N, C-alpha and C positions, 0 to 999 in steps of 0.2 A: 147631169151637172158635172162639170170637170173638176177633178181633184186639184187642190192647191199644191203646186209643185214647189220644190226648193228654189227654183229660179224665180217663180212668182213671188215667193217670200222675199227673196233678195231684191227684186224690183220694187216691191212695196217699201222695203227699208230705204232704198236709195231715193225713192219719191218722197219719203218723210224727212230727208235732210233739208233743213230750211235754207233759203237763199242766204248767202253770206257765211255759211258754215261748211265744213268738210268732215268726212269720215274716212278712216283708213280702211284698206282692204281687209286687214286682220280684224279690226273692230266689227265690221259688218259680218265677217265670217263667224265670229264668236256670238253674235246676236241671233244667228239662225237657229231654228228649232233643232236641226241636226248640224252642229257647228262644223265649219269648214276652215281650211287654212286661208290666209291672205293670198297665197299663190293661186288657189283654186278660185277664189272670188275674182282675182284679176283675169283669169282665163274666162270665167263666165261673163265678166263685164265686157269682154270683146264681142259678145253676142247681144249686147244690150239693145232693147227696142229703141227706135229713134226718138221717142218722146221722153226718154229717161234723162234726168239731169246728171249724166255720167261724169261731168266735169267736177262734181263735188266729191268724188272719190279719189283719194291721193294715198301716197305711201305713209307709213306710220310716223316717219320723221319729217313729213311735210313736203317731200319732193314730189315732182310730177313725173312718174316713171313711164307715162304713156309715150314720152319722146322716143323710147326704144322701139316702139311699134311704128310711129309716124311723127316726125318733128312738127308737121303741120297741125296734128291733133294737139300736141303739147302747147303750141301757140294759141290755138283756139281755146283750150282749157284755161290758159293763163288769162286771156282776154275776158272770158265769161266770168271767171272768179273775180277779177278786178272790177268788172261792171257791178258785181254783187257786193262790193266793198271789202273783199278779202285782200289784204296787203301781202304781196309776195316779194320777198327779197331772193336770197338763194333758195329759200324754202318757206313754207307757210308755218307760222307760229301756231302749232296745234293746241297749245294751252289757251290761246285766245280765240282761234277760229274753229277748233275741233268741236264735233258734235258727238254726243253719246246718248 
C-alpha cells in the first residue's frame, strides 16, 4: 500500500474545495499536516493532476497569479470560476467566495 504523500494530501484538499468557492495557496499550505508556504503550494500546483480543480486556487488577495505562468491559463481559470458563479472584478472577494 502506497503511503499518503504531502502532494496527495494537497490534491485531496483541492478536490474538497466546493464549486463556487476558492482557497488561497497559503490557506492550503497551512491546512497540510506538515504546513508549507503559499509559494511552495504554488510550485506544487504546477504539477497538479489533470482531474484536479486547480482553478479554485488563487492568491490570498483574490488575484489570479497563474497569468505569470501562462495568460491562457488565467483566462481559462477566470471562465471556469465564472461558470461556477464566482464573481471576478479586479480580484475575487475572498470574504464572499473564500473556502476554509
